DOLOVO-516324 format. One record per residue (C-alpha): x, y, z. Coordinates in steps of 0.1 Angstrom, whole numbers. Layout:
BEGIN
+-------+-------+-------+
|    c1 |    c2 |    c3 |
+-------+-------+-------+
|     X |     Y |     Z |
...
+-------+-------+-------+
This chain:
BEGIN
+-------+-------+-------+
|    c1 |    c2 |    c3 |
+-------+-------+-------+
|     0 |     0 |     0 |
|    13 |    34 |    -9 |
|    16 |    57 |    22 |
|    14 |    94 |    17 |
|    22 |   124 |    38 |
|     4 |   157 |    40 |
|    28 |   179 |    20 |
|    22 |   213 |     5 |
|    24 |   216 |   -33 |
|    58 |   234 |   -31 |
|    74 |   205 |   -12 |
|    90 |   177 |   -32 |
|   109 |   159 |    -4 |
|   101 |   155 |    33 |
|   123 |   140 |    59 |
|   100 |   131 |    88 |
|   119 |   122 |   121 |
|   145 |   103 |   102 |
|   173 |    85 |   120 |
|   201 |    64 |   105 |
|   222 |    40 |   125 |
|   250 |    16 |   115 |
|   250 |    -8 |   144 |
|   254 |    13 |   176 |
|   267 |    42 |   156 |
|   242 |    70 |   149 |
|   252 |    85 |   115 |
|   221 |   108 |   114 |
|   203 |   119 |   145 |
|   166 |   125 |   144 |
|   159 |   151 |   118 |
|   129 |   166 |   100 |
|   131 |   190 |    71 |
|   115 |   197 |    37 |
|   130 |   203 |     3 |
|   111 |   227 |   -18 |
|   102 |   220 |   -54 |
|   126 |   237 |   -78 |
|   151 |   249 |   -52 |
|   189 |   244 |   -51 |
|   196 |   229 |   -16 |
|   231 |   224 |    -4 |
|   239 |   200 |    25 |
|   272 |   211 |    40 |
|   295 |   199 |    67 |
|   329 |   183 |    74 |
|   338 |   147 |    67 |
|   317 |   122 |    88 |
|   289 |   147 |    96 |
|   262 |   127 |    80 |
|   256 |   147 |    48 |
|   264 |   119 |    23 |
|   244 |    94 |    44 |
|   214 |   118 |    42 |
|   218 |   120 |     4 |
|   221 |    82 |     1 |
|   189 |    78 |    21 |
|   171 |   101 |    -4 |
|   186 |    82 |   -33 |
|   175 |    48 |   -19 |
|   211 |    35 |   -13 |
|   204 |    34 |    24 |
|   171 |    30 |    43 |
|   163 |    50 |    74 |
|   165 |    31 |   107 |
|   136 |    51 |   120 |
|   113 |    78 |   105 |
|   100 |    83 |    69 |
|   111 |    99 |    37 |
|    85 |   112 |    13 |
|    91 |   120 |   -24 |
|    62 |   139 |   -40 |
|    40 |   128 |   -12 |
|    48 |    91 |   -15 |
|    66 |    73 |    13 |
|    97 |    58 |    -4 |
|   113 |    38 |    25 |
|   124 |     5 |    10 |
|   117 |    16 |   -26 |
|   144 |     6 |   -50 |
|   168 |    32 |   -63 |
|   158 |    27 |   -99 |
|   122 |    33 |   -91 |
|   127 |    67 |   -74 |
|   138 |    88 |  -104 |
|   165 |   104 |   -83 |
|   196 |   102 |  -104 |
|   229 |   111 |   -87 |
|   261 |   127 |  -100 |
|   289 |   111 |   -80 |
|   322 |   125 |   -68 |
|   340 |   100 |   -90 |
|   315 |   107 |  -118 |
|   313 |    69 |  -124 |
|   314 |    72 |  -162 |
|   319 |    41 |  -183 |
|   354 |    42 |  -198 |
|   345 |    16 |  -225 |
|   317 |    37 |  -239 |
|   318 |    68 |  -259 |
|   304 |   101 |  -246 |
|   271 |    97 |  -263 |
|   268 |    60 |  -252 |
|   274 |    71 |  -216 |
|   245 |    96 |  -219 |
|   223 |    71 |  -236 |
|   229 |    44 |  -209 |
|   201 |    54 |  -185 |
|   176 |    56 |  -213 |
|   187 |    22 |  -226 |
|   181 |     8 |  -191 |
|   145 |    22 |  -192 |
|   138 |     5 |  -225 |
|   139 |    36 |  -247 |
|   143 |    28 |  -284 |
|   177 |    33 |  -301 |
|   166 |    62 |  -323 |
|   148 |    81 |  -295 |
|   176 |    77 |  -270 |
|   202 |    89 |  -295 |
|   181 |   120 |  -303 |
|   176 |   128 |  -266 |
|   212 |   122 |  -258 |
|   224 |   146 |  -285 |
|   199 |   173 |  -272 |
|   215 |   171 |  -238 |
|   250 |   170 |  -251 |
|   242 |   202 |  -270 |
|   227 |   218 |  -239 |
|   259 |   209 |  -220 |
|   280 |   223 |  -249 |
|   298 |   191 |  -255 |
|   280 |   177 |  -286 |
|   313 |   179 |  -306 |
|   327 |   153 |  -283 |
|   299 |   128 |  -288 |
|   320 |   101 |  -304 |
|   350 |   105 |  -282 |
|   362 |    81 |  -255 |
|   358 |    94 |  -219 |
|   396 |    92 |  -214 |
|   400 |   119 |  -241 |
|   381 |   145 |  -221 |
|   392 |   171 |  -196 |
|   378 |   171 |  -160 |
|   353 |   198 |  -168 |
|   341 |   180 |  -199 |
|   337 |   147 |  -180 |
|   317 |   167 |  -154 |
|   293 |   178 |  -182 |
|   289 |   143 |  -195 |
|   279 |   131 |  -160 |
|   254 |   159 |  -158 |
|   240 |   151 |  -192 |
|   237 |   114 |  -183 |
|   218 |   122 |  -151 |
|   195 |   148 |  -167 |
|   186 |   130 |  -200 |
|   158 |   112 |  -182 |
|   144 |   146 |  -172 |
|   140 |   138 |  -135 |
|   122 |   160 |  -110 |
|   152 |   160 |   -87 |
|   190 |   156 |   -91 |
|   213 |   145 |   -64 |
|   250 |   156 |   -65 |
|   276 |   142 |   -41 |
|   306 |   166 |   -40 |
|   308 |   166 |   -79 |
|   334 |   193 |   -81 |
|   359 |   181 |   -55 |
|   383 |   166 |   -81 |
|   385 |   198 |  -103 |
|   411 |   225 |  -103 |
|   402 |   258 |   -86 |
|   395 |   277 |  -118 |
|   374 |   248 |  -132 |
|   354 |   247 |  -100 |
|   344 |   283 |  -103 |
|   333 |   277 |  -140 |
|   313 |   246 |  -131 |
|   296 |   264 |  -102 |
|   283 |   289 |  -128 |
|   273 |   260 |  -151 |
|   254 |   242 |  -123 |
|   237 |   273 |  -110 |
|   225 |   285 |  -144 |
|   214 |   250 |  -154 |
|   193 |   245 |  -123 |
|   176 |   279 |  -128 |
|   169 |   272 |  -165 |
|   155 |   237 |  -159 |
|   137 |   244 |  -127 |
|   147 |   210 |  -114 |
|   153 |   205 |   -77 |
|   191 |   201 |   -70 |
|   203 |   185 |   -37 |
|   240 |   191 |   -35 |
|   264 |   177 |    -9 |
|   297 |   196 |    -2 |
|   322 |   205 |    24 |
|   330 |   238 |     7 |
|   313 |   269 |    19 |
|   322 |   288 |   -13 |
|   303 |   262 |   -34 |
|   273 |   260 |   -11 |
|   269 |   297 |    -6 |
|   275 |   307 |   -42 |
|   249 |   283 |   -57 |
|   223 |   273 |   -32 |
|   189 |   289 |   -24 |
|   191 |   273 |    11 |
|   219 |   255 |    30 |
|   218 |   228 |    57 |
|   247 |   228 |    81 |
|   254 |   193 |    97 |
|   277 |   182 |   125 |
|   281 |   147 |   139 |
|   249 |   135 |   124 |
|   229 |   165 |   136 |
|   213 |   193 |   115 |
|   226 |   225 |   131 |
|   209 |   251 |   110 |
|   188 |   254 |    78 |
|   185 |   288 |    60 |
|   195 |   310 |    31 |
|   233 |   316 |    28 |
|   226 |   352 |    40 |
|   207 |   340 |    71 |
|   234 |   315 |    80 |
|   263 |   339 |    74 |
|   249 |   369 |    92 |
|   229 |   350 |   119 |
|   244 |   317 |   128 |
|   223 |   297 |   152 |
|   250 |   286 |   176 |
|   287 |   286 |   183 |
|   293 |   255 |   161 |
|   279 |   272 |   130 |
|   298 |   304 |   136 |
|   331 |   286 |   141 |
|   324 |   263 |   111 |
|   319 |   293 |    88 |
|   351 |   308 |   100 |
|   343 |   344 |    91 |
|   331 |   356 |   125 |
|   349 |   363 |   158 |
|   332 |   348 |   189 |
|   333 |   365 |   222 |
|   321 |   348 |   254 |
|   309 |   365 |   285 |
|   282 |   368 |   311 |
|   249 |   388 |   308 |
|   252 |   414 |   335 |
|   224 |   439 |   327 |
|   192 |   439 |   306 |
|   176 |   473 |   298 |
|   151 |   468 |   271 |
|   170 |   459 |   239 |
|   203 |   470 |   254 |
|   220 |   441 |   270 |
|   254 |   443 |   287 |
|   278 |   414 |   284 |
|   309 |   413 |   305 |
|   339 |   397 |   288 |
|   376 |   392 |   295 |
|   381 |   425 |   275 |
|   355 |   446 |   293 |
|   318 |   452 |   290 |
|   299 |   454 |   257 |
|   265 |   466 |   248 |
|   246 |   444 |   224 |
|   211 |   444 |   208 |
|   197 |   409 |   207 |
|   173 |   399 |   179 |
|   142 |   378 |   183 |
|   127 |   366 |   216 |
|   157 |   355 |   236 |
|   148 |   345 |   271 |
|   180 |   350 |   290 |
|   186 |   359 |   326 |
|   214 |   381 |   341 |
|   243 |   359 |   352 |
|   239 |   335 |   323 |
|   267 |   328 |   300 |
|   262 |   344 |   266 |
|   282 |   346 |   233 |
|   281 |   372 |   206 |
|   299 |   374 |   172 |
|   315 |   402 |   152 |
|   322 |   396 |   116 |
|   358 |   401 |   104 |
|   348 |   430 |    80 |
|   331 |   449 |   109 |
|   362 |   454 |   131 |
|   382 |   486 |   129 |
|   420 |   487 |   133 |
|   438 |   516 |   148 |
|   472 |   523 |   163 |
|   474 |   510 |   198 |
|   493 |   541 |   212 |
|   467 |   566 |   199 |
|   436 |   546 |   207 |
|   414 |   554 |   238 |
|   398 |   520 |   239 |
|   393 |   486 |   222 |
|   410 |   453 |   225 |
|   448 |   455 |   223 |
|   461 |   426 |   201 |
|   492 |   418 |   182 |
|   491 |   412 |   144 |
|   505 |   377 |   139 |
|   497 |   371 |   102 |
|   481 |   382 |    70 |
|   463 |   362 |    43 |
|   459 |   376 |     8 |
|   424 |   372 |    -5 |
|   423 |   392 |   -38 |
|   412 |   428 |   -33 |
|   414 |   425 |     5 |
|   434 |   407 |    32 |
|   424 |   388 |    63 |
|   446 |   399 |    92 |
|   451 |   376 |   122 |
|   456 |   391 |   157 |
|   463 |   375 |   190 |
|   451 |   390 |   223 |
|   470 |   389 |   256 |
|   449 |   358 |   267 |
|   456 |   340 |   235 |
|   424 |   345 |   215 |
|   427 |   348 |   178 |
|   407 |   376 |   161 |
|   403 |   379 |   124 |
|   399 |   413 |   106 |
|   392 |   418 |    69 |
|   404 |   450 |    53 |
|   413 |   463 |    19 |
|   450 |   466 |    10 |
|   445 |   504 |     8 |
|   432 |   506 |    44 |
|   462 |   485 |    56 |
|   487 |   506 |    37 |
|   472 |   538 |    53 |
|   479 |   523 |    87 |
|   515 |   513 |    78 |
|   504 |   479 |    89 |
|   530 |   455 |   100 |
|   529 |   420 |   116 |
|   544 |   418 |   151 |
|   529 |   452 |   160 |
|   502 |   459 |   186 |
|   469 |   475 |   174 |
|   436 |   484 |   189 |
|   405 |   466 |   176 |
|   370 |   482 |   180 |
|   335 |   479 |   165 |
|   300 |   493 |   168 |
|   275 |   477 |   191 |
|   252 |   473 |   160 |
|   278 |   449 |   146 |
|   274 |   424 |   174 |
|   251 |   395 |   169 |
|   240 |   375 |   200 |
|   241 |   337 |   194 |
|   207 |   322 |   203 |
|   226 |   290 |   215 |
|   261 |   288 |   229 |
+-------+-------+-------+
């Protein structure tokens, strides 16, 4: 009997209290979330966080230990991979070296019993869409990494699925090819309107392409939101640290005066303006973040306040630089500035500087 779940028309996938265990090991803790029809969703986290296991459960390569997965309203627990219409582009691409480019693209149609003439026509249409029709008769070994990537995409999309799964498909490419393929994937998804579910450990990939991002850690979903929401408003300390772009300051809530909260830290007291309905009491431990681009640098000898910290390193990042400071108690603070701003300061590593910011730049973490 087909079991269905009450799902809105804009939901294509629903994870309902899903848990995955391998013996005593919990690979994915209980989680529930929806994937919207036509969206680009990225699942992001470090190795072993459960992101690939989550994708494999959706593909039908693993079954949930508990809970249910629904695809277009139908419960698909136990349903065979080939009956789900959820093709996957693998990290290794898994192309057949003994077949030509066109034969690789035709393969999934052949497995579905599509006639020779029709599958040849459909394969050539997708090779043209992926701008590799000229390589149709070539062997896979004669292609570049980016060209192979396009073949894998054409093979997955030739069946015109409602959803495409991608497991770190760009990890083997050189840096410049990754950027090009990110643009290809993003434009392709928008043009086709197909739901993409994309697993990666790279923040630049996830944030540049996805409509929403899921951050996972140790089998647990830590946060779901748009790239902007997650970047500017991480839910907890883990997410803030994982993104690596914000500085975390820990302290104790000492005073609450409306929307002006005072947090006592090792560097003094700071006024913050919490967002949302945070139920905190004075005396509680509290953390806030300040993004690297929102911190000012000034000469320590001429500054009347701020955290005095020593510049210990500088990382070139194109038009700007990320400068690393260390405080007297050993905390690292990251600051991002343009090369012009640093030159105006006569910036030099090994020198002490004063670091300051506006209270509006502080974001109170809902969870420590």
